[in-house]
N, C-alpha and C positions, 0 to 999 in steps of 0.2 A: 347523689352529687357527681358531677362530671370531674373526672381527672385531667389536669392541664397537661398538654404534651409539650415537651420540651424540644426545641430545634438545637441540636448539638452541633459542633464544629464539623464533625464527619458528615453530617447530612447537609450542610452548608457546602462544603467542599464537593461532594457527590452531585448536588443540584447544579453547581457553578460550571462542572466538568461537562455534564450532559448537556446544558445550554450552550456552551462553548462548542462543544462538537455539533450539535445540530446547525449552529450558525455557520460552522465551517464548511458543513456539507451542502448547506444552501448557498454559500457563497462559490464554491468550487464545483459544484455537482456531484462530488464524490469525496469520500474521507480522504485526507491527506496525510501521510507518514512523515514523521519530523524526525525519527530516530534511524530512518534508514540511509546507509552510507552512499554517497553519489559515486557512481562508478564512472570513470572515464571511457570513452568509446576507443581511446587509443590502446588501452590495456588489452593484452591478449586474453581473448575468451573462447575456449574452444567451443563451448556450448552454443555460442552465438554464431559461431563460424558455420559449425555443422547445421544450423537451423536454416542459414542461407543457401547451403550447398544440398539441399534434400533430393533433388533430382538429378544431380551432376553425374553420378556413376551411370545412370540410364540412358544419358543422351548420346553416349559414345557406343558405336556398333564394333563388335568385335572383328578384327582383322583375321580372316581364315587363311 
C-alpha cells in the first residue's frame, strides 16, 4: 500500500519563492536584491573616492 504524500504550507511557500526567484532572474538577467539600501552618489564615500584615484600619486614626479 502506497503512502500518500502531503503537500504542506511550507512546501507551497518554498516552491512559490523558488519559482518567483527564477522568474526574476529570467526577467532581469541576474538576481535582484530588494532589501539593500539605495546609497546616494552625493554622500561622502571614501572607498569610492579612493577607487577612482588609484593611479593619482604615481602621476606626479618628485621635484628634486
